[in-house]
N, C-alpha and C positions, 0 to 999 in steps of 0.2 A: 504493500500498500504505499504509497506516493504521501512525504507529507508535505501539509502548507505550506508556502514562503511563508518566513515573518511578516508579522504584520510593519507598516510604515508608519509610524501616526509624523504628522505637520500641523504643527501648533502657527494659530494665524489667529486676527480678530473679525466675533463673531459678528457681524452688524446685520442681517435679516433672518431669523432661527428657519428653522427645518435639517428637516433632514432625506436623504436619499441616498439610496443605494444604488446603481448604475454606471452605466462602462465610461472611461476616462473620454473625452472631445474636444477634439483643438479648435476652433472659432482660424476661419484665413483671415493672415495679415492684409493689411491691404501694401499693393505692391509698389514701398512711397522711397523705390533706389534712389539716390540721386545718378546717374549715368552722367560719368565722367566723359564729356565728348566737348566734341571741340562745338562753339555758337556759329551758327550760323549765320546769316543776315538781319542786321538791327528787326527789321523790320516784320522779317517772320519771328524771329523770336519774340518780338511783340503779339504776333498775334496765336501764337501757339499760349503762351501766356493767359489771353485773351480767351482765348476756347476752352482753355482748362478753368477757366474762370467760371465761365454761364457752364459747364459741364457742372463741376464743383455744384453750383447754386441750382442749378437743377434737381444734383442727389439730396442735398438738404431738403429742395420744396416736395420733395415726396416723401424722405420720412417724416418732415414738420404733419404732414396733411395724415396721415397715420396715430400723428401718434397727441398722448393726451398733454395737458394743458406742463406738464413738467415737463419733461417731455421737451415741446416747443422751445418752452423759456428757457433753455439752453440749447437747441438749437441754433433757436432767434440772434443768441449773440453772432453766433459764424458766420453767418446768413447774410449781418447787416457789416460783417466786417470784408465778406466780397465785395461791397458794397462801400466804404470811406478810402476816398483819395486817398487819405493821410499814411492808410497804414499799407495801402498800394504803391505808394508816388517810390521809396528805395527801391522795389525791384522791380519798377518799369522804370529806372535811371541807370541804376546799373547793366541792363540791358542793354542799351542811349548806347553805354559804356564800351560794349561790345562782349556781356559774360553773354552765355547760356539762359535761359530761359528758368533751368533747372536751377542753378548755383544758384542765383537769385532774386526767387522766390525762395530758396529755403534760409538763406546768408539772411535774408532780412525778417523771416520769420527769423529764424534763432535768436538774433540779437531782441527782437521782445520780446521774445519766452526765459531771453534769460532775462529781464526787467523783470518780469513780473513775481516769476518763479526765483526767484532773491532777497526777497520782502520781507518770505519767515511769518504770512501774514495767510491764512488757508484760504479764508475764499479770491487772492490773487494766486495761490496755488489753480488752485479752482480753475482762472483761469487761463490759464499758464496750462492745463493740461488740454481744454476748448482750442490754445491757438500750433498746439501736437497734432490733435485733431485733426483738422484743419489747414497746417503744412503739409500735414501725408496723403491728408485729402489730393489738394489740388496739386502735390507730386505725381501720386495715381494716374490723373487726370491725364498730365503730363506728356506720360509713359505711353499711355495707352491701355495698361494692366488693369482690367477690371478686376474685380475682387469678387471667385468665382466660390461663393459661398455653401456649401453641399447639403439640406438635411441632415442637423445631428439624428443624430440614434435618437427615440424610442424613450426618455427616461436620464435621459447622458448628464452626467458633466461635465459643464465649462470649464475646464484647465487652462490662463494663461497668465503670462506677465502682470497685465494689464488690462483693460479694455479702458475704448472711448466710449465717451455717453454714447455718439453717432455707431457706433457698432453695439454699441449696448442693440440700438432699436431696432438697428437690423438684423436682432438677430430672432427667432419663435420661443418664444419663452414659456409655451404653450406643450412642446414637445422634451424641456432640461427639465432637470429636477434640481440645480442650480449650480454655481459659479463658485469657483476655487479663485483667487488668487493670488502671486506674488507681490504685486504692488499693490496699489488704490490708499483707501483711507476710510475712515468711516464715515466722513463726513465729505468725500466731492460728490461728484455730477451724476457717478452709476452704483452710489451708494443709494442717495436722494431715488437716483428710477427705480432702484432694488426695491427699496420701502415700499413706493407707491404701486406694485406690481405684487408687493408679496412671493419673491424671488428668492430661496432661501441661498446666500453668499457668506461666505468666509474673500476677510483681505489682510494682505499683510504676513504673505507662511510664510514660517523664518527658515526655509530652502523648497527648490523651486520642485515639484513634482514627477518623479521619473515613470508613473505610466504609460505606455506605448497609448497609440487611442485604440476604443476597443476595451483595453485591459479596466478590470472592474475596482470600481473606487466609488466607498462612502464617503457621504456628506455628514459631520455634526456641524450643519450651523449654530444649534447651542450652544458648543460649546467651544466654537473656535477653531474644528478641526477639519485635514483630510488625512483620509486612512485610506492608504497605497495593498492592498492587498487582503481584507479584510476575509477578517476567520467564517469560521462558520459560526459561530455563539454571537462574533456583530454583525452579519446578517440577519442573526435571527432580530436578534434583537431592533434596531432599528426596524423589523421588518413589525416589530409589537410596538414600535414607538408611532410612524407611521398610520399603523390602526387604531390606536390610541386618538392620537390628530382630531383622524377623518371622524367617529365617532362625538371625540367634544366638537366640531367643528358642527354634524350633524346635531349637535343637542344646542349647540348654539344659534342657527341659523332656525330652529322653535322657538327657544326662549321671544330672539330677536318679533316676536311678533303679538305677544302679551305684552301686556302692562307692568309696568319697573318698580317692584313692593319687595319692602328688608324682610326679613323673616317675622319679626316684630309688625307687623300691617301698614307702615311709612310709604307712601307713594315719595314718585323719585321722576322727576321729568326726564329722561333722554330726548336730547337734542344731536344735531348731526353739521358734522362741519361741509361743505361744501366748495371744494375746488376745483370746479370747472362743472356747467355747470348738463354736458353731456355724458354724464354720471348719472344723474339721477331716472335718466332712458331708461336704464337697466336698476330701477329700487325701487318700489311700493309705499307711498307714505307710508303704512299703517307698519313702519317699523320703531316710525320715532310721533314726538309728540311737536316734532317741529326742525325750526331751523335754525341753528345756536350761532353760528360764522358761517358765511360766504364771504373769501372773499373777490377781491376785487382786481387783482393783478392782473389774473388772467388777459381783460380787455382790452392791457393797454401793451399787448406781445409784436399787435402790429407798429409801422410805421411812423404813422400820425396816433392820438389820442381820440378813444373812442368820442363819437360827438353823443349828446344830447337823445335823440331814438334810438341809437343803434343800443345806450345803455339798458333805454325803460324798456328797451323789448330783451331781453338777457334776464332782468328784475320780474318782468310780466312775468316770464316762462318759469320761473324756482315759485310763483310765489302761485298758480295754477297748478304743479304739482304736487304743494305740498295742500290744496285743498285746503283750507280755513285753517289749518294752522301756523302759529307761526312764524314770521323769516327773517332771524335778524344777518343784515349789511353791514358789512366792515367799509368803514371809504376804506380810497387807495392804501397801503402797504407798503409805500418806495423805500427804498434806499436800506442802509446793512448787505445786508444777504441779498437784496434785491432789489437791485439796480436796475433799470428803466431808459434809455438815453432817448437826452431832450426832458426829460421829470427831472431825475436824480443829479447829485451835484457832483462831478466827475471830483477823483484826485483825491478825496478825503482821508486825513490823516488815520483814523479810527469813524467810519465808515457808524459803528453800531451805537456810539455815542454821538453822535452828527445826526443833520438834517433825513431825518425817516418818518416814519407814518403822518400823525397829525404836524408835526412841526414843518414839516416840505408841502405839504397841503394851504396852509397855513401862510409860505409861501409863494404858494403857486392860483389863488384865487382862481386864474378862469376857470383852470381846469378844474377847480374844488368845487365853485361854482355853477359850473356843469354837472356835475356827478350829485349833486344836494339836490337842482329841478330833475334830474331823469327818475331819485329818488324819493322825493314829493309828487312826483306825478304818479311811480309804482301806486305809491300809498293808501291812493285814491281807488287802487285797486285786488286791493287786499291786509289785512296787518302787517306790515312792515315794519322794522322798529332799526334807527341808526345806530352802528355803534363807528366809533372813534377809537385810533390806533395811536397807541404809543402818546399816553396822556399823562404833562409829570405836576401842572399847577392848575388850580380850577379856570385859570386866566386862558387858558388856553384850550375848555369846554365852554368859555362864554364869549370867544371870541368866536367857534367854531357853530354858534347856537345865531349869535350878530350875520356871519352868512346863510342859513341854512331861514332863519329868518328875510333878511331880504332874498330870498331862494323864492319862496312862497310869496315874495309878495311882487316879484319880477311875476306869478306865473299867474294867482287873481289878477292884473294888471291885463296879462294877454286873455282872459278868461279860460284859462288850459285848469282843466278838471286835475288835480290835487290837494294832499291831508298834511298835515303835516305830522313828520311823523315819529315818535317817541325815542329824547335823540341820550342815548346810554355813551358809559364809555369801557376801557379793558383796562383793566388795570395791571397793569405790567413793568411797575417801576416801584422801588420801595418807596419812594413820596410817595404815590396813589397813593397803597397801598397804607401808606402810613396818614396821610388823611383824607381817607375815601369819604368819611362824614363834611368833610368842606368844600364836597363840587356837587353840585345845585343836577347829577345827572339823573335820568326816568331811571336805569336798570349798569348791574357792572356788573360785570363777566372777566373775571381774569383768565389771562393770557399764562398759563405756567412755565409756557419758554422761554418767553423771553425774563420772567419773575426770577424766573433761576438762575439764566443765568448774572443778572443783576444782581442780584444778593451776593450770590457766593462771587462776583466778577469775574467768569468761566466761561471764555465764550462756548457758542454750543459748537460753532461752527471748529475749534480747537481740537484735535484730538488728544495734545499733550493734558489739557488738563477737562478732560472730561469725568474724569476721577472725581468733581471736588464740583461738581456738575451733578446733584443729587436732590431728586426731590424729595427723597424724605428727611432733608437737612429739617434740624428743628427753627431755623432762623428763616425758611419759607415756608414753613407749618403754619408759621406763629401772623407771618404777615396774609396768608388764605383767611388765618379764623378771625381779624382785627377787621378786614373785607368783607365779608360774613354779618358780622356782629352788626359793624357802619352798617350793612344794608337792610340788616333789622330794625335795628332803631330806625330807619328812615325808613322804612313801609315798605323797599325797593326791591325788587329782586337785583340776586346772585345769582350768579352762573361761571361754572369754568369749563373751558371752550380749546385749554390746551393739551398737551402728549397725556402730562396727568391723566385724564377724565378717560381714557382712551386704552389705560393701562390695571386691568382689572385686578395687580395686585394691592393695589395706591386705593378705591373705590374705598373699603367702610375707614381709612386716616379722611379722607375728601367729607366720610359724609360726615364722622366724627366731630370734622372743624362744624357742624350743619348746612353745611352746600344742600339744600334740596334737587336742583338743579343741575344738569350734567352736561355738556356737546360733546362728540367724540366722531372718529375714522366709524361713517359707514357699517365700512367691515366688523367692529369694533360693538358694534349694538348690543347682541347675541351673551357674547364675553362678556361685558360691564352690566348689562339686565342679570344676568346670572351670579356676575358676585354680588352683586343689589340683594342682591335674593338672600346669599350667603351671613348678611348683614342685622344682631341681632337686634 
């Protein structure tokens, strides 16, 4: 009897949990080699680069059309660079001086990549990865070598040094069990995309995988490990975990359609967060008590800010889906890790502490007023509430209220149907949490992601301080409790719409602080309701 080869466990960092056992599969990489060739006439090299740029733009456009809001947002940055004269000028200048198109393009982008990547900032590092992706895509178009990506085997585990955002979006994840990368990071764009799709992902493997394509491997994204040559015992254990996970998902799906009630009989309102209205096409409003957070950044993906009618159409669609349930829509929360060309400020030394959220809206009154008019018109169609992000002092709320009053006055003067929606604030800064009682807000919604970041002084996009960003820290919980108490004293609703509300393990602590309304990711509704049912 032949002995099984020994298991090889390669450790990394788990980004999206889950387990998979399947054949190893390595995606084809773009043929982006820099051809060492003599340059042709400058006009010929110029034309070749322009044709490659057009081809790369078409490829990105096709990927964006098939992507969700997160994917389109990431690719939008690359697509805009293809039309940025300042970015393209060095390459064309080098061609005019006699350089070959490949060399000119690569050298120009290498300089930009170095400038982004050497800053020690996670957001800028992600931009450097975008630039590398775009550099290699255009080089592949210049070489005429299209990537021939064969369909992966069913249930395969993708192994790679790294994946670019566009490469990730091009793969058929319905056939793949997960991915393990030697590079990558928990805050990178691929991690964001994997979380949105529930793709089990391990990054930062301590060593490269040796398994040949087709060899059996096991991915334990819960523990952050890739196992080569998994033993029969390991395979059986993974099969049991997958079966348990399937049973748990079935239980959660059933719970999602039931009201949320604690074991002691207390009702809890469970709302959902909406990143992209397209998501609603696959959801029943019966699973929730309404929409607790609608992000509106997706509206600003295009080259121009959306006009009033375009925004109204989106808001009306969400209200229609909710079938009379309340819908909370957050005004534009740009800045920080969400730059929007033409709206946000470039070159801020610390964008998380700069002009973002409501601060930026108050600096862009035309953009802000357009959004408020669209929201007021939508409020005539159903129970809509408006939520302001990144509020720090009461004066900001009062300034926003003045803009809303002016928007309603404009609509009234024009004879346009509208209603004045309730105006609330996100509590995501320590200052707002500590002084919540001083805000004359119609409601509070705690944004736990930023609150944790600012309380712990640990950037949410920096894996080096991820261990500090602990939502269970007593300081974080104390500020949540203080906000809840302020809301109860004022007689206004307090909800929590950050990632804490989507974590079943934290539900008991949140309800213990007095919260009675939670807004979570749609995929987590069932699990959250089950967790609520276990609270005494």
